[in-house]
C-alpha positions in Angstrom: 31.2 -19.7 -28.0 30.2 -20.6 -24.2 32.5 -17.6 -22.6 30.6 -15.1 -25.2 27.5 -16.4 -23.2 28.7 -16.0 -19.9 29.8 -12.8 -20.6 26.1 -11.7 -22.2 24.5 -13.2 -19.6 26.6 -11.3 -17.2 26.3 -8.2 -18.7 23.0 -8.3 -18.7 22.5 -9.6 -15.2 24.5 -5.9 -14.4 22.3 -4.3 -16.6 19.5 -5.2 -15.0 20.6 -4.9 -11.0 21.7 -1.6 -12.2 18.1 -0.6 -13.7 16.6 -2.0 -10.2 19.1 -0.1 -8.2 18.1 3.3 -10.4 14.3 2.6 -10.7 13.9 2.3 -7.1 16.1 4.7 -5.5 14.9 7.3 -8.5 18.9 8.7 -8.2 18.2 9.3 -4.1 20.7 7.3 -1.9 19.2 7.4 2.1 22.2 5.7 3.3 21.8 6.0 7.1 23.4 4.1 9.7 21.7 2.3 12.3 22.0 5.0 15.1 20.2 7.3 12.5 17.3 5.2 12.0 16.9 4.3 15.3 17.1 8.2 15.6 14.1 8.8 13.1 11.6 5.7 15.0 12.3 7.9 17.9 11.0 11.2 16.4 7.7 12.5 16.8 7.5 13.1 13.2 7.9 9.8 12.3 5.4 8.1 14.9 3.0 11.0 13.8 3.3 9.4 10.5 2.9 6.0 11.6 0.0 7.1 13.9 -1.6 8.6 11.1 -0.9 5.7 8.5 -2.4 3.1 11.0 -5.4 5.3 11.5 -6.5 5.3 8.0 -5.2 2.0 7.3 -6.3 -0.3 10.2 -10.5 0.8 10.2 -10.9 0.4 6.5 -9.1 -2.3 6.6 -11.8 -3.3 9.0 -14.4 -2.3 7.2 -13.2 -3.8 3.7 -13.1 -7.0 5.3 -16.3 -7.1 7.2 -18.4 -5.9 4.4 -16.7 -9.0 2.5 -16.8 -11.7 4.7 -21.0 -10.4 5.8 -21.6 -11.2 1.8 -20.9 -15.3 2.2 -22.5 -15.5 5.4 -25.9 -13.4 4.6 -26.2 -15.5 1.8 -25.4 -18.9 3.2 -26.9 -19.0 6.9 -29.8 -16.0 6.1 -32.1 -15.2 3.6 -31.8 -11.4 4.2 -30.4 -10.9 0.8 -33.2 -13.2 -1.2 -35.8 -11.1 -1.5 -36.3 -9.1 -4.6 -35.3 -5.6 -5.0 -36.7 -5.2 -8.2 -37.8 -7.0 -11.1 -36.1 -9.9 -11.1 -32.8 -8.0 -9.7 -32.3 -9.7 -5.3 -30.6 -7.7 -2.9 -27.8 -10.0 -3.0 -27.0 -8.4 -6.5 -27.7 -5.0 -5.4 -24.9 -6.1 -2.3 -22.2 -7.2 -4.4 -22.8 -4.3 -6.6 -22.1 -2.2 -3.6 -19.1 -4.0 -2.7 -17.3 -3.5 -6.4 -18.1 0.2 -5.6 -16.9 0.5 -2.6 -13.8 -1.0 -3.4 -13.0 1.1 -6.6 -13.9 3.7 -4.0 -11.4 2.5 -1.1 -8.8 2.6 -3.6 -9.1 5.7 -4.9 -9.4 7.2 -1.8 -5.8 5.1 -0.6 -4.2 6.3 -3.2 -4.4 9.7 -2.1 -4.3 9.7 1.1 -0.8 7.6 -0.1 0.2 10.4 -1.3 0.3 12.5 1.9 1.7 10.0 3.7 5.0 9.9 0.8 5.1 13.5 1.7 5.7 13.2 5.2 7.8 10.0 4.9 10.1 12.5 2.2 10.0 15.5 4.4 11.7 12.9 7.3 13.9 11.4 4.7 15.2 15.1 3.8 15.6 15.9 7.5 17.7 13.0 8.0 19.8 13.6 5.2 20.6 17.0 6.5 21.7 15.6 10.1 18.6 16.1 11.9 18.4 13.5 13.4 21.7 12.7 14.9 
């Protein structure tokens, strides 16, 4: 009984590992040597991709964090958002709703940009598989 249990556990672990490998590799194996990784990282295509990604991600992250950090600063140390915008709704609610909308907008924008980054990365991988960085 105990050996049946251990063989079942081993089978499940093997199946899970195989599933994870298939899921994450998506049928593509990019087994590159250390030298090829260095050559890829020094290529103009790779450096252009890194600059494009950084040029998008860094300003967006700074904007996101700055606007989110301003909410507790404004509400704790100033009275800027205390006034009524209309009716009983104060500016803090408008600002908070704006943060929510901004978050969704930034997420949708990032998903679109990430698709183009992924295409560029795939082109680099394909070129490396064809021996373009040797």
